[in-house]
C-alpha positions as CSV (number, residue, x, y, z in Angstrom):
1,M,-132.3,-43.4,-163.4
2,E,-133.4,-41.6,-166.5
3,G,-135.1,-42.9,-169.7
4,E,-137.6,-45.6,-170.6
5,C,-134.5,-48.4,-170.6
6,G,-134.0,-47.6,-167.1
7,I,-130.1,-47.6,-167.4
8,A,-128.4,-46.0,-164.4
9,K,-125.9,-42.8,-164.9
10,D,-123.4,-44.7,-162.8
11,V,-123.0,-47.4,-160.3
12,T,-124.1,-45.0,-157.4
13,E,-127.7,-45.0,-158.7
14,L,-127.7,-48.8,-158.2
15,V,-127.5,-48.5,-154.4
16,G,-130.5,-49.4,-152.5
17,G,-133.7,-51.3,-153.3
18,T,-132.5,-54.5,-152.1
19,P,-134.9,-57.9,-151.9
20,M,-136.2,-59.5,-148.6
21,V,-136.4,-63.3,-148.5
22,Y,-138.0,-65.8,-146.0
23,L,-135.6,-68.0,-144.3
24,N,-137.4,-71.5,-144.4
25,R,-135.0,-74.3,-143.5
26,V,-133.0,-72.9,-140.4
27,V,-135.8,-72.0,-138.6
28,E,-136.7,-75.2,-136.8
29,G,-138.4,-74.6,-133.6
30,C,-139.3,-71.0,-134.4
31,V,-143.0,-70.1,-134.0
32,A,-142.3,-66.6,-135.6
33,R,-141.8,-65.8,-139.5
34,I,-138.0,-64.5,-140.3
35,A,-137.5,-62.4,-143.3
36,A,-134.0,-61.2,-144.4
37,K,-133.4,-57.9,-145.9
38,L,-130.3,-58.9,-148.3
39,E,-127.9,-56.0,-148.1
40,S,-125.4,-58.6,-149.7
41,M,-127.0,-57.8,-153.1
42,E,-125.8,-54.1,-153.2
43,P,-123.9,-53.4,-156.3
44,C,-120.6,-54.1,-154.0
45,S,-122.1,-56.6,-151.9
46,S,-122.5,-54.6,-148.6
47,V,-125.0,-52.4,-146.7
48,K,-122.1,-50.1,-146.4
49,E,-122.7,-48.6,-149.9
50,R,-125.6,-46.9,-149.0
51,I,-123.9,-44.8,-146.4
52,A,-120.7,-44.1,-148.5
53,H,-122.8,-42.8,-151.3
54,S,-125.0,-40.7,-148.8
55,M,-121.9,-39.4,-147.0
56,I,-120.2,-38.3,-150.1
57,K,-123.2,-36.7,-151.6
58,D,-123.8,-34.9,-148.4
59,A,-120.6,-33.7,-148.1
60,E,-121.0,-32.6,-152.1
61,D,-124.1,-30.6,-151.5
62,R,-122.7,-28.9,-148.7
63,G,-119.5,-27.8,-150.6
64,L,-117.0,-29.6,-148.5
65,I,-115.8,-31.6,-151.2
66,S,-115.2,-31.8,-154.8
67,P,-113.9,-34.6,-157.0
68,G,-110.5,-34.2,-158.8
69,K,-109.8,-32.2,-155.8
70,T,-110.6,-33.3,-152.5
71,I,-108.7,-36.5,-150.8
72,L,-111.4,-38.6,-148.9
73,I,-110.0,-40.1,-145.6
74,E,-111.8,-42.7,-143.6
75,M,-111.2,-45.3,-140.8
76,T,-113.0,-48.6,-141.3
77,S,-113.1,-52.3,-140.7
78,G,-113.3,-52.9,-144.3
79,N,-117.0,-52.7,-145.7
80,T,-117.6,-48.8,-145.3
81,G,-114.1,-48.5,-147.0
82,I,-114.9,-50.8,-149.9
83,G,-118.4,-48.8,-150.4
84,L,-116.4,-45.7,-150.3
85,A,-113.8,-46.7,-152.7
86,M,-116.4,-47.8,-155.2
87,V,-118.1,-44.3,-155.3
88,A,-115.0,-42.5,-155.3
89,A,-113.9,-44.5,-158.3
90,A,-117.0,-43.5,-160.1
91,K,-116.9,-40.2,-159.0
92,G,-113.0,-39.3,-159.4
93,Y,-111.9,-39.0,-155.8
94,K,-108.7,-40.1,-154.2
95,L,-109.1,-42.3,-151.4
96,I,-107.1,-43.3,-148.4
97,V,-108.2,-45.7,-146.0
98,V,-107.1,-46.5,-142.3
99,M,-108.2,-50.0,-141.1
100,P,-107.0,-52.8,-138.6
101,S,-104.9,-55.6,-139.8
102,S,-107.1,-58.3,-138.6
103,V,-109.6,-57.7,-141.7
104,S,-110.0,-60.0,-144.3
105,T,-107.6,-60.4,-147.2
106,E,-110.5,-60.1,-149.6
107,R,-111.3,-56.5,-148.2
108,R,-107.5,-55.5,-148.8
109,I,-107.6,-56.7,-152.3
110,L,-111.1,-55.1,-153.1
111,L,-109.9,-51.5,-151.7
112,L,-106.7,-51.6,-153.7
113,A,-108.7,-52.9,-156.9
114,F,-110.8,-49.8,-156.5
115,G,-107.4,-47.5,-156.5
116,A,-107.8,-46.6,-152.7
117,E,-104.5,-46.2,-150.8
118,L,-104.3,-48.5,-147.8
119,I,-103.0,-47.8,-144.4
120,L,-102.9,-50.8,-141.9
121,M,-102.9,-50.7,-138.0
122,G,-101.5,-53.3,-136.1
123,P,-103.3,-55.9,-134.0
124,T,-103.1,-53.9,-130.7
125,K,-104.7,-50.6,-132.2
126,T,-108.1,-49.8,-131.2
127,I,-111.1,-47.9,-132.8
128,P,-109.9,-44.8,-131.1
129,D,-106.4,-45.2,-132.4
130,L,-107.6,-45.5,-135.9
131,D,-109.9,-42.7,-135.5
132,K,-106.7,-40.6,-134.4
133,K,-104.4,-41.5,-137.1
134,A,-107.3,-40.8,-139.6
135,R,-107.7,-37.3,-137.9
136,E,-104.0,-36.8,-138.5
137,L,-104.1,-37.7,-142.3
138,A,-106.9,-35.1,-142.6
139,E,-104.8,-32.5,-140.8
140,T,-101.8,-33.1,-142.6
141,T,-102.9,-33.8,-146.1
142,P,-103.8,-31.0,-148.6
143,D,-107.4,-31.0,-149.2
144,G,-108.0,-34.0,-146.9
145,Y,-111.5,-34.7,-145.7
146,Y,-112.3,-37.1,-142.8
147,I,-115.6,-38.8,-143.5
148,N,-115.8,-40.2,-140.1
149,Q,-118.8,-42.8,-140.4
150,F,-119.2,-43.0,-136.8
151,E,-120.1,-39.3,-136.2
152,N,-121.5,-38.3,-139.6
153,P,-125.3,-37.5,-139.5
154,A,-125.6,-38.7,-143.2
155,N,-125.0,-42.3,-142.0
156,P,-128.2,-43.0,-140.0
157,K,-130.1,-40.3,-142.3
158,V,-129.6,-42.8,-145.3
159,H,-131.5,-45.5,-143.4
160,Y,-134.2,-43.6,-142.0
161,D,-134.8,-42.4,-145.9
162,T,-134.2,-45.6,-147.6
163,T,-133.7,-48.8,-145.6
164,G,-136.6,-48.4,-143.1
165,P,-139.2,-47.5,-145.9
166,E,-137.9,-50.6,-148.1
167,I,-138.5,-52.7,-145.1
168,W,-142.0,-51.2,-144.4
169,R,-143.1,-51.4,-148.0
170,G,-141.4,-54.9,-148.3
171,S,-143.4,-56.2,-145.4
172,K,-146.3,-54.4,-146.3
173,G,-146.4,-52.6,-142.9
174,E,-146.5,-56.2,-141.4
175,I,-143.2,-56.3,-139.5
176,D,-143.4,-56.7,-135.7
177,A,-139.7,-56.8,-135.0
178,F,-136.5,-55.6,-136.6
179,V,-133.1,-57.1,-136.0
180,S,-129.7,-55.4,-136.9
181,S,-126.1,-55.9,-135.5
182,I,-124.4,-52.8,-134.6
183,G,-121.5,-51.5,-135.8
184,T,-121.7,-47.5,-136.4
185,A,-125.2,-48.1,-135.4
186,G,-126.4,-46.2,-138.3
187,T,-128.6,-48.9,-139.5
188,I,-130.4,-49.7,-136.6
189,T,-130.7,-45.9,-135.5
190,G,-132.1,-44.8,-138.9
191,A,-134.1,-47.7,-140.2
192,G,-135.3,-48.4,-136.4
193,R,-136.4,-44.8,-136.2
194,F,-138.2,-44.9,-139.3
195,L,-140.1,-48.3,-138.6
196,K,-141.1,-47.1,-134.9
197,E,-142.7,-43.8,-136.3
198,Q,-144.7,-46.0,-138.6
199,N,-145.7,-48.4,-135.6
200,S,-144.5,-47.8,-132.1
201,A,-145.1,-51.6,-131.3
202,I,-142.6,-52.6,-133.7
203,K,-139.6,-53.9,-131.6
204,V,-136.0,-52.8,-132.3
205,Y,-133.1,-55.4,-131.5
206,G,-129.3,-55.2,-132.0
207,V,-126.8,-57.4,-131.7
208,E,-123.2,-57.5,-130.5
209,P,-120.4,-60.2,-130.0
210,A,-120.9,-61.8,-126.8
211,E,-117.2,-61.5,-126.3
212,S,-117.3,-57.9,-126.3
213,A,-120.5,-56.8,-125.1
214,V,-120.0,-53.2,-124.6
215,L,-123.6,-52.2,-125.1
216,N,-124.6,-54.4,-122.4
217,G,-122.4,-52.8,-119.8
218,E,-119.4,-55.5,-120.3
219,K,-115.9,-54.7,-121.1
220,A,-114.4,-54.8,-124.5
221,G,-112.7,-57.8,-125.7
222,K,-111.5,-59.8,-128.7
223,H,-114.0,-61.2,-131.2
224,K,-114.2,-62.7,-134.7
225,I,-117.3,-61.1,-136.3
226,Q,-115.8,-58.6,-138.2
227,G,-117.6,-55.2,-139.1
228,I,-119.5,-54.9,-135.4
229,G,-118.7,-54.9,-131.9
230,A,-116.1,-51.9,-132.2
231,G,-115.6,-51.7,-128.5
232,I,-117.1,-48.6,-128.1
233,V,-120.6,-47.1,-127.7
234,P,-121.2,-45.7,-131.0
235,P,-122.1,-42.0,-130.6
236,Q,-125.1,-42.3,-133.0
237,L,-126.8,-45.2,-131.3
238,D,-130.3,-44.4,-130.2
239,F,-130.8,-46.5,-127.0
240,S,-134.3,-45.0,-126.8
241,I,-135.6,-47.2,-129.6
242,V,-133.7,-50.0,-128.7
243,E,-135.5,-53.1,-126.8
244,E,-132.5,-55.1,-126.2
245,V,-129.0,-55.7,-127.5
246,L,-128.5,-59.8,-127.8
247,K,-125.4,-61.1,-127.7
248,I,-124.1,-63.5,-130.1
249,S,-120.9,-65.4,-130.0
250,S,-118.2,-65.6,-132.6
251,E,-118.9,-69.5,-132.9
252,E,-122.7,-69.0,-133.2
253,A,-122.3,-66.4,-135.8
254,F,-119.8,-68.7,-137.7
255,E,-122.2,-71.6,-137.6
256,T,-125.4,-70.0,-138.6
257,A,-123.6,-68.3,-141.5
258,K,-122.6,-71.7,-142.7
259,L,-126.1,-72.9,-142.3
260,L,-127.5,-70.2,-144.1
261,A,-125.2,-71.3,-147.1
262,S,-125.8,-74.9,-146.9
263,K,-129.6,-74.9,-146.2
264,E,-131.0,-71.7,-147.2
265,G,-128.6,-70.9,-150.4
266,L,-127.6,-67.5,-148.8
267,L,-123.8,-66.9,-148.8
268,V,-123.6,-64.1,-146.5
269,G,-120.5,-62.7,-144.0
270,I,-120.1,-63.4,-140.4
271,S,-122.3,-60.6,-138.9
272,S,-124.9,-61.7,-141.0
273,G,-124.7,-65.1,-139.3
274,A,-124.7,-63.1,-135.9
275,A,-127.6,-61.2,-137.1
276,A,-129.5,-64.3,-138.4
277,A,-128.8,-66.2,-135.0
278,A,-130.3,-63.7,-132.9
279,A,-133.3,-63.3,-135.0
280,I,-133.7,-67.1,-134.8
281,K,-133.6,-66.9,-130.8
282,L,-136.4,-64.1,-130.9
283,A,-138.1,-66.3,-133.4
284,K,-138.4,-69.2,-130.8
285,K,-140.0,-67.1,-128.2
286,P,-143.4,-68.1,-127.3
287,E,-144.6,-64.4,-127.2
288,N,-143.5,-63.8,-130.6
289,A,-145.8,-66.8,-132.2
290,G,-147.0,-65.8,-135.6
291,K,-145.2,-62.4,-135.7
292,L,-142.7,-61.4,-138.5
293,I,-139.0,-60.7,-137.8
294,V,-137.0,-58.6,-140.2
295,V,-133.5,-59.3,-140.2
296,I,-130.4,-57.4,-142.1
297,F,-127.9,-59.3,-143.8
298,P,-125.1,-56.8,-144.3
299,S,-122.8,-58.4,-146.6
300,F,-121.8,-61.3,-149.1
301,G,-120.0,-64.3,-147.9
302,E,-117.5,-64.2,-150.9
303,R,-115.6,-61.3,-148.9
304,Y,-114.9,-64.0,-146.3
305,L,-113.5,-66.8,-148.1
306,S,-110.0,-66.2,-146.6
307,T,-111.3,-66.2,-143.1
308,E,-111.9,-68.8,-140.4
309,L,-115.5,-68.8,-141.6
310,F,-115.0,-71.0,-144.5
311,E,-111.6,-72.5,-143.3
312,S,-112.6,-76.3,-143.5
313,E,-113.9,-75.4,-147.1
314,R,-110.8,-73.8,-148.2
315,H,-108.6,-76.7,-146.9
316,A,-110.9,-79.1,-148.7
317,A,-110.8,-77.3,-151.8
318,E,-106.9,-76.9,-151.7
319,T,-106.3,-80.5,-151.0
320,M,-109.0,-82.0,-153.3
321,P,-107.4,-85.0,-155.3
322,Y,-108.1,-85.2,-158.9
323,E,-108.5,-88.0,-161.8
């Protein structure tokens, strides 16, 4: 940002620099401290804004795209698409997003609000199916450019350059373990690699849905944790830095996300609930006594109000009597 008043030139300059906060009332039985990195406090409420800005800027710097000419194309479960739509709107790009029909209504509305074109794929379609569709669009659309978050090096790089250093500084170098749910694997690979370079004793843990524990060598399956558990091994996942990938069920993720709202005042999404559940399990292990565990909360809970996560609250609100 320029000038003494610190006013950003545009919304992309607001990306990053998110706060960290200790968990206090959901940690009963824990012998380690847990601090959450609140990516839910990004300008559009998701960690994916980091990679959206990074991938677009990288392509611009390499002369591959230009505003007002290039049509950006991406396949996503929602948050990357929303981040890209935010950046595209600010910079003057048209964006086409391919996404599964299972995503929340809020995701669809937000994409449309930012002016993106949305193509929904049916419930039987897999990540490879979405990837194939996006590639076909890039080939048949004049000036189309497929961003491809799963294979784009600018994805883990921005977490190496920003997320990791922010965690290191925020914890004053006292972090002992890092926990991140795994979607494209950009966060865990980039931030995890940076943290391990600062202190090789830091342990890095991934999180995936128990119902689709592909990274634990099991078969892909249906689950309800939007944004992670793509059913494939992400090409950019650096297994060499990962201590373990913890399996968290959709039910555990839902329960923990709801507890974070009611006991910590942190309204977060389903994958944040999964990551928190994993961090709590680690924090209860005797060998972690006195240690500091930092966990990523990827997105804000308001994006999930139409989902099963808040089904009981939604029903109560809709049927509430009045005087």
